[in-house]
N, C-alpha and C positions, 0 to 999 in steps of 0.2 A: 504493500500500500504506500503510495507516494505521500510524502509529507507536504501539507499545505500551510504555508506561513500564516500566522495570525497577527495582524498589525494593530489590533485594538478591539475592545468590546463595544457594545452599544447598538441601538437600533435607530437612533436619531440621525438627522441630516448631518449634524456635526460629526458624529462617529463615522458616518459614511465618507465624509470629506477627509477626515484624518486618515482613514485606511487607504483611500485613493491617493492621497499626497505621499504617503510613506511607501507604498508599493513600488519597487523599482521597475516592475513590468508595466506599470500604468504611466502612459505618457501624459505629461502636464499640458493642459490646454493653453495655446499661445494666444495672447490677447493684444500684444503690441510688438513693436520692432524698434528697439533702441539700438543705434549703430555702435560698432566697436569703439569708434572715436569718442562718441558721447559718453559711453560707459567709462572709458579710461579717464575722461575729464572729471567725472563725478568721484571716481575712486581716488584720484589725486596722487597716485604713486609714481607715475612717470608721464612725460609729455607724449601725446599721441604720435605714433610713428617712430619713437626713439627705441633704441635697443634695450632689451631686458638686462638689468643688472644681475650679476651672479654672486653666489655665495661660495661656489667651488667650481673647479673645471668640469666640463661635461663628463658624464660617466664613462663614455667610450675612451677618454684620454687618461683615465685614472688606472693605475696598476694596483688594483686591490687584490688581496689574496683570495683564493678560491673559496666560495661560500655556497652551500646548497640552497640557501634562502634566496639568493640572487637569481638562481635558475628557476625558482618557483614563482617569484613575484615580478611581474612586468612593471618597470618604472613608468610613471606618468611622463608626459612630454616635458613638464617643468623640471622634474627630477633629472631626466636625461640631460637637459641643458645646464643644470646647475643653478637654476633660478633662485633668487632669495625668497624668503617667506613674506607674504603681504596679507592683507585682510580686507573684508567688507563687514560692516555691522548694520543690523536692521533694528528698527524700533517699530512695534506694532501696536495700534490702538486696541483697547479692549472693546471698542464699539464695532463689533463685527468685522474686524480686519480678517483677510483671508487666512492668515497664519498667525502663529504666536511663538515665542522664544523656544519653549521645549519641543514643540512640533517641528520647528525648523531644524534643530539639532538632530532629531530622530530621522527625518526624511533625508537630510544631507548625508548622514552616515550610511543610509541605505542606497542612495543614488550616486554618490561621488566617491572617488578614490583619493588617497593621499591627503586627507584633510584633518583638521583639528577644530571641531565645532565646540562652541562654549555658550552656555546659557547663563545669563546674568540677570540682574533685577530689571525686568522690563525691556531687555534688549538681548540680541543674540549675535555672536561674532563667528565668522568663518575664516580660518587661517589655512593657507596652503601655498604652494609654489605660485609665482606671480602669473605666468601664462595659463596655468590651470585655473587660478582664481577668476581670471577674466572670462574664461569659458563657462565656468559654473555660474558666475554672476549673471551672465546673459540669460541663463535658464531661470534663475531666481527672479529676475526683474521683468522679463518679457512674458511670463506666464501668469496663471491665476493666483500665484503666491504673492503677487504684488499689486497693491492698489495705490495710485498716486496720492490720495488724500489720507488713507488709513495706514499706510506703510511708508517708512522713510529710511533712507540710507544715511546713517549718522555715526561717524567714527568717534565722536566725543560729545559731551554736554547733551545728554539724552533726556534726563529726567523731566517730568512734568507733562510729557506727551500724551499720557493716557488718562489724565484726571478729567479732562473735558475736551470738547471740540469747539473750535471757533464758530462764529456765525456762518462762515462760508463752508464749514464742514472739514476744515484742515486741522491737523494736530498742532498743538503749541510747540514752537521751536525757538529757544532763546537766541540761537544764532541765525535764524531765518534763512536756512539753506535753500528751501524751495518755497515758491509763492504761487498763488492761483491767479492767473490772468483773468480779470473780470470780464473782458470783452470776448475772448475766445473760449473761456472755461477750461483752458489747458493748464496743467501744473508744470512749472519749469524750475529747474535747479539753477540758482544764480551763484552758488558757492559749492565747493566740493565737500566731501563727507566730514572734513574737520573744520569747515568754515572759511576756507581760503576763497576769495572771490574769483570767479571764472571769467575768462576773456570773452566767452560767448555763452548764451543761455542753452541749457539742455532741456528739451521738452520731453516729458514722460507720459503725456496723454491726459485725457479727461478722467476725473474720478468716476467710479462706477456708482450706479444708483443704489438705494437702500435694498431694493428687492434682490438685485444681483448679489450684493454683499451678504445678505442673510442666507441666500442659497449656497454660497461658496465659502462661508466662514468656517474656521476650525476652532472657534471659541464659543464656549457656553456663556450665555448672558441672560439673567432672569428678567431684565427690563426691556432690552431692545432686540434680543435675539431668542435663541432656543434655551430655555432654562435647564440647568443641569439635572434638577430633580424630576424632569419629565422623562429621563432615560433610565428606566428601572435596571436594565442590564448593566449600565455603566456604574450605577450606584452600588450594585451588588459586587461588582469587580473591585471597586475602590475600597469598599468595606472589608472585603476578603484580604486584600493586600495589607491594609492597615492592621487587621487582626493578626495576621501571620507575623508581621514585623514586630508588633507589640509582644506577642508570645515569645518570639525569638529573643527579644531584648531581655525578657525575664528568665530566659533559658529554662523552660519547664522540663521536668523530668520525664513526663509522658510524651 
């Protein structure tokens, strides 16, 4: 009998979305097309068109001793070239953003290779070789995992984004990296992810409407979305995990 991976419990749309986003066999729906140049500008690690900086010589030029693991593991393109490690960091609103920090780390671990994902307080960081990062970032920004208003690329000064939404539906950002154009309705980045002003604006598209956000969200919300308590199977699963962890902590004899 073939083993079928289980990516999460639940019968709600939130549970369905989480499973779909984490499943490496499930292709994420593409909803926009940010160019390589624009993405590099927002990341801010190098000038568009410039060479990648390296941390070590290419693997083909290194005379490393024989190792069976190297024969088993195929290096990523960035590792082959000796690229340095760079990052992208996301902030997600609790108000029906498509994704959230823990879910991002889970799905990235399932879908990408050679990465170091990290979940922090209200934000999520992805670190890996630079050219690999740009490849992965395109998938994270161009698909349903990103909404121009409820998701933001912020390398620093993140907090306060999820407490409320502004009147125009945008998240609070002390550095004002992205703004909503009142005439076109398009969100554009005017600074890179750490707040350095850009020479040109980077347009990331129009925010999705509330109906679309609710249908594609991976976040439970009792007021504006799907309440957690409405998913009995999810509650049962979480209570079971909590119970087993508590009993293990007390180290019962039985």
